[in-house]
Structures are given as structure tokens and as C-alpha cells.
N, C-alpha and C positions, 0 to 999 in steps of 0.2 A: 687536401693537399693547400688548397690556395687560403682557408684559414688557417693552418698552420705557418705560413708565410707570413700573412697580416700579423697574428699574435707575435712570431719571432720580433717583426717591426717593432712593434709596441713595446716589447721587452727591452730591446735594443735603445729606445728613447727612454723607456724607464731607466734605464742604467744611467744614461747620460744625466737624467736628473738626480739619479741617486749622488751620481761624481760630483755634482755640481752642490747638492746640498752638505754633503759631507766634506766640504773645505772649508764650511761657515760654522762660526763658533756659536753663533745667535740669528734664530729665524722668526722673522714677523710674518707668522699666519695668516691669513685672511679667507674665512670662508662662508659658506649659503647658509641659509638659516632653516632651511628644509633637513628631512629625515635623510638624505643623499649628502647635503653639504656638512651634517654635524657630524657622519660618520665618517666623513672625509676626514674633517679636523680628527676625530677620534683614534683615525689609523696612523696618521702623517706625527701626531702628538705624539702619542705612545713610541712610533719608530724611533722620532726625535730623542725621547727620554732614555731610549736601550742605547742610543749610541755617545750619551751622556752631551748633547745638542741643546742649546739652552734656547727656549721659543717666547713667543708671546702672541696670544689667539684674541682674533676678535671675528665673532659671529656677525655678520650682517644679511640683511633681506636682500639686496639689491648692488649691485657694481656701477657705481658711480663718481662724479669728482668729491663728493663728500668723502668718500672713502679712501680716495686719494690722498686729500688732505690730513685723514687721519694717519696715515702712512707716513706721509711728510712729518709730520709733528711727533711722530715716535718710532719711527726707524732708526737707527745708527747709521753712520755712513758706510759700514763695512756687515751689517746684516744684509741677509738673503730674504726679500719678501715672497711668499709663496702663497701662490691664490690656488685655493680647492675649489670643484665645482663651481668656478666661475674664470673669466678673464679671455675666453678665447674667441668671445664677442665684442670686446672692449679695449681694442688694440689702441686706438686712438686715445681712450683713457688714460691708460697704466702705461702709456710713453711718457707719461709725464714723471714718472717714478726714476730717479738717477740710478737707486743702486741695483745687483743683479736681481734678475725676477726669473721665478719657476713658476709655469704653469701647468696644474695638473687638472684635466676638466674633461668634458665628452661633448659638449656642446659645440655647435659647426662654427668654424674659424671664420673671422672676417677681418678682412685686412691684411697687413704686416706685423707678427709680433712683435714687441719688442723682447721679448722674454730671451734668455739665454738658451733655455729649452722650453719648448712645450710639446708636453704629452698628453695626445689627445687622439681616438681612435678614428677620428676621422681622415685623419693624417695618413693614416695605413690601410682605408678602403675601408673600414667596418664602420657601420650605424651605433653612433653613440645614443642615439633616441631611444631603440629597442633592445642593443645588444652589451652595453658595457656603461654603467654609470659613473657621475664622478668617483664614489668612493672605491669602484673598481678599478677605475684608473690609477687611485692613489696606492690601492693594494699591492697593484705592480711594483709602481716605485717602494713601496715598503719590504716588498719580498727581495727586489733586488738590492737593498740597504741591508737583511739579514734573513736568509730564510725561514729562521724559526718565527717570524712575524704571519706564519701562517693561521697563528692563533688568533689572528685578528680579521681572519675571513667573514668571521660571521658578520661583522659590520660592513664587510662588501657587498653580503648577500641583503641584510637588511635596505643598504642604501639603494640597491636595486630593487626590492620589492616597493620603498617608497615612490619611486621615479615610475611603477609601473612596467618593469621592460620584463621581456621573455629570458627564459634561462636557458637558451641555446648560446652556441659558439663560444663567446668571453665570458659570458656569465655562465655559462654550463661548464665551461673550465671549472672557473674559481670554486665552484658548487661541488663537483667532483674531487678535486682537490681537498677541499673543507671537511667533504664527506669519509674521504678515505684516511685525512686527519684526526677523524672524530672530533672536529670543531662542531660539526652542523649534524644534525640527524633528520632525516626525512621520514614523514607518515603522512597518510592521506586522510583527508578528510576536506571538513567546511574554512576556509580561509580568513578567518576570523580570530581575535585573543582568546584569551582562555577566562574561565568564570563561571557564575551562574547563566544557564542557557537563556532562561526568558530573560534576565538584566541585559545581558551581553544582547540579545537581538533587538531587544527593544533601544537601545542607545548608538549599537553599531552604523554610521551612514554606508558601509558598503560591503557585502552586498546590499543594496537598498530595494525593499521588499514593500508588498502593497500591505504588510504589518508593521513595518518600520514605526518606531514611536508610536505603537498603540498596545497599551499592555494588556487590556482584554482582548484584541483580535489573537495577539501573541500566547497567551495561556491557553485559548481556545485551538488553537493550531497545536500546541503540544500536547495538549489534551488528547487530539484526536490520535497525534501518534502516540501516545503513551510515555513521552519523553521529559525527564527533569533532571536536575541537580547539575552538575558541572561539564560544560562542554570536553576538558581533558580527561574527565573518569567515564566517556561514554566508551563500550566495548565496538570492536568493528561494525557488529552487527547494527547495532544504534544509532552509530554512526553515519552507514551506509542509508539507513533508516530516513536522519534526516536531510543528509547531501540529495536524497532523491525527491522529496519533499520539496525541498529548495529549489531544486535542478525547474521542476515544474512548473513554481511558479516563475521563474526566472524567464521560461520559453515565453511568455506571452507577450513581452516586450524588449527584452535586455539583448543586447547586441550579441552575437556567438561570443566575442572574446571577453566580453562583462561575467558569461556561465563559466568559462573558463579559468578566470580571475577568482571567481565563486570560490570554486569547488577542484580538489587537486590534493598538490603537493603540498603540505604544512611544512613549512621550516621550525627546528628548535635548535635555537642557539646556545650549544653548552657550555660555552666560555664567556658569556656574557652574564650581567645580574637579572636581566627581563630574557626570559627563556624565548618566549612566544615572540615569533617576529614581528607577527599583527602588533602585539601590543608594544614592541621598542618603537615601531613606525609611528603609531599613533602618540607616545610619549614625545617623540623628538618634534614630531610635526607641531605640538601644541605648545612644545618649549618654544620654538622658532616663532610662532603667531605670537606668545604672549610676551617675545622679546625678554626670554629668559633664556638665550644662546649657551650662556656661561653652565646652567643646569645641565641641559640636555648635554651638551660636552662632557660633563664631569661624569654624567650616565655611561656614556660611551669608555670613557675610561673608567670604567668599571667602579666608580664611589657611590655607596649607595643613600650618601647623606640625606639627600633631597627626593631620593624615589618615591616615597611614600608621599608627598606633597605633589611632584610630577604626575604621579599616577592619579591622583584626585582629582587634577588640572586638566589631565587627558580625557577622563570620564565625563566632566563636567562641561569641557569642548566639544566632545562628540555629540552630547545630549544636544547643545545649541547648535553645532551643524544640522543634526536631525529636523530642527524648528525650523531653521533657516531655508531648508530645502522645502518643506511644504509653504511655508510662505513663497518660495522663488517660484511655485507650479503655479502661482494665479497672477505673477507678472512677467511670466514667458510672452514673449513677441516672434515674429517668424518675418524674415527677410524673404531674399529670393533663394539664396544660396545658405545660410545660418541663423540658427535658431539664437535667442538673445535676451539678456534683460540688462536693466539699467536701473539701480538701487544707490542705496545709500548708508552708510556704515552697518554693512553687512558683514557677515564674519564668513571666511573660508569661501569665498569665490571659485577660488581652483574646484572644490569638493562640489560645488553647487555646479559649476560647469562639466564637470566629471561623470557626475551621478545623469544629468540629463542627457548627455550624447551617449553615455551607455545603459541604461535602463529606460528612458522614457523614448528619445527620438533619436536611435542611431544612423537615420539617414543623412544628416547633415550637424555639421561641427557647432558648438556651440561657445559664445561670448558672453560675459559674464562680468559688466563693466560698475564699478564702485566706490562712490564718492567718500573719500575719509578726510575728514577736516579740509585740508585745502588740496589735496592729493586724489587722484582718480587713478584708481588702479582696475586693470584689467587682466582677465583670467580668461584662455580660451583653450579646450579641448576638442579632438577628433577623436578617429578610430585607426586600427591600423587599416581597416580594409577602405576607408576614406584616403587615407595616406596612400594607398596603390593605385586609387583613382587619379590622383595627382594633388591632393591636398598639401599646402607648405603653411602651415599656421604661423612660422617663424618669420618667412617673408612677408604674409598678409599683414602681419601686427605690425612689423618694422618699419613697410612702406604707408600704412595709415597712421602710426605715430608719429612717422616724421611729415607726414602732411599737416598736422596740428601742433606741431611741436613739442612733439614727447618723444621716448625711446619706447621700443619692445624688440622682442625677440625670442629664442627658446629652441624650441625643435618642432619639426614639421607636425607632430603630434598633439604636442602641447607647447603652449607659450605665452608670454606677459606680456605688459606694457604700462607704463605712465604717462599720463597725456593731462594736458591741462585742463582745471573746471571748465565748464561750458563748451567744451569740444567732444562730448560723447555722441551725439546724435551724428555730426559728421563723420567720427573715427568710424562708428558703426556702418554708416554707408559707404564709407571707403574699403572696409574689410569685405560687406558682403559684394562688394563691385569685385575684388581681387579671388576672393572663393568661386564666386562664380565664373571666372576664366579659366579656375584650376579645374573646378568641378562641372562642365557642362550641364544644364539640366536635363539634358537627356538621361545620363547617366543616373542622376539625384533619384529620378522619378521611376526608375526601371525598379 
């Protein structure tokens, strides 16, 4: 009953947002560059097209004052400025925009929003870190604009998978509606992309196994199991044999949630040009990292012009992630409450942080600091079990970044920051101090 009331309140906010959107002839869309942000943009752009509302979309890695300057230079006086998968935690920044604003987001709201409508699950008592993504929030708005937009539910599922969310409550509701409408099909198996089994195990960073990246070990593993060919062609018995063997490997070190994330329901997106949700997420994340947000958005909008190029990029990117994870293993240091590494020009620090906390040491959160040219980027990841004990990485990174003159925030379980060069050690020390207060040492050592 409580969930139904919360969902109804979110739908009411979505209806308010739809009403504002439909009053405008042109919408200036700004969205995040990860899989959730790109699917959010894909959903709202298709919803706008179907209403004959013109739009101009920009995909960005973060919402800072440079984005506001872009909006000021490109949005007309009567335009609506619409933020997807961002905007809740940057109220002070977006308040500089004079046009009407709508924010569709799932991050924790900070400050008084200048938006005419803020659609955010946290406002109705739902945890946006776990139970609905930015794309899911955007999907609710699209459904209020036109019920036929149910065919966009696959993108909302992909966004939630990209943000490693649970498929209960709101995400579960979206999935149920998608399955009933035959937009999504669910099957059991290993939660990885399609393709040649040996090749996929070689370059897929998640689940991260003791054989990942080592073709000889992978071939031996598959020979013992007697499994070869494409993953999608395995019969149910072969799939069960594979998943059981993977589960045994994961049981040695991985967190329980990592095992759950690796094996179980696989979502097939029947209306998208990339059907396997894990392939789509990998492609979109790669497009975002490569500063090719437009390419990712076009794929979400069912344009396959650049699909082959994006698929090749994703495979190369995943190979580099696996290589970076292996290098990162040698750089890990441990504070009193966190694991961390400080590197330079490293790719996919978020994935590296996720891998360590999920597959190497689930007992403490992990913070990866990466110096890129004149910018220092930070990615931090925890587990749901640590969050239940009191971990809030959003607070920790925001406060530590503020101390050194940077900016940070995100979710309690996954957060990021940008800090000035030369401040990494001070930043790490502050994060370590804050997390130690959130997670008493006694609990961590249990």
C-alpha cells in the first residue's frame, strides 16, 4: 500500500512535468553521458518527437557552470530547459538560468530547486539510488505525455541496469509493464552480453573472475565444462552448467550482491536495435566516455547508422577496462575505512572502483582518484550492505571535495567528485575520516 501511494505521488509529479513540457514549442534538453543519462535522453527525445515538439539535446559528463553557459548561449527566451539524470544536486548552479526549467532526476535533491517541476523519487520517499533510475523517472513523464510510450520501457530498464539498481518497487513496476506489453522478455542466465563465449568472458569486466582477460585460462575453463559457441545459443542445461561454475568462482571473494548481479534474470529489449541489455549498456557507457554522446543517443533513438562503430568501440573499451583493473590491483592502498588508488590517465575509474568493492574486498568502500590533464576525477563505490551499515558516499565526497575546493556528490552507494590538482592526498584523508565515522571500525571488522 505504501509503495502504491509513493508511486502515485511520483506519477502526479510526472503529470505536472508533462503539462509544462507540452506548453512549449521548443525544449533544450541536457542529459548525463552515462547509460542512464543517454537512455533518459532517448526516452524524452522520442516522447517530444511524437508530440511534434522540437528539441535540441546536449550530452554532458557533469553539470557545472560551463553547462549553464552553454544553455545561456543556445536556448531561446521561450524555450523550456529540461535536465535529465542531473540537476537535483546543483540547484545553485541551474538557478542562473532564466528560462523555465524542468528536472527529471533520481539523485538526492540539495537546496531549493529553481525548477517549475522537479520529478524525483526522493521527494515521495523512494530511494533513487536503488529503486528507480533517471531513465525510469523520465519514463514516468513520457507515459504521462502518451501511454503509447510504453514501447520506450526497454530504455528505462537499460538505464536501471547501467546504474546497477534493484528490480523491485518502481523498477519492478516498469519491468512488469514492459513484459506485459511484450517490450521486454526475461530469461535466466549469466548477466553478460551476447557473442562467442570465450571472447565475451575474456573482455567482459563484470563479473570479474580469476580468469578474466586470460584467454588460456578461459579456454581451459570452458574445455572442462565442455561449452563452446555463442552464449545466446546455449540450451537451458548448458546455461545452468555455466552459471553454476561462475557462481563457484565468485563465492571465493565476491560480495553477495555481485553474485546476484552476475547470475539471474537477463533482459532482452525487443523494441531496441541492441537487444541484450548488457550489450546496450556497454555501448552507451563507451559512447559517453569517448565523448560521442550523440552516437549513443542515436542508438537509443533506434538509428543503426553508427551501431557497428559503437559496438567495436565498446569491445575495445571493455578490453582496456580489464587491463586497467589488472594494473590497478598493484596500486591499491588501504586507509582505516576505505580502499583507494591514486593514478594518472586511467580509464573507467568507476568500473575499477566497482570491481574492487564487489569482487576483491567487499568489506570497505573503494575510492579511485584519476588525474586527467588539469582535472582530477574521483569515483567511489560501496555495496548495499555497507549502505545499510551507514555508508553515504554522496555526503563523504561532497564534504571532502568542498574542503579542497572541488565539487562532489551522487548516491550513497556510488558517487563522484572533481577536485583541484595536488589535493588528492588531502581529499582521500578526509573521505577516510568521514567514512570511518559512518562505518564504525567494530562493524567493519566483524
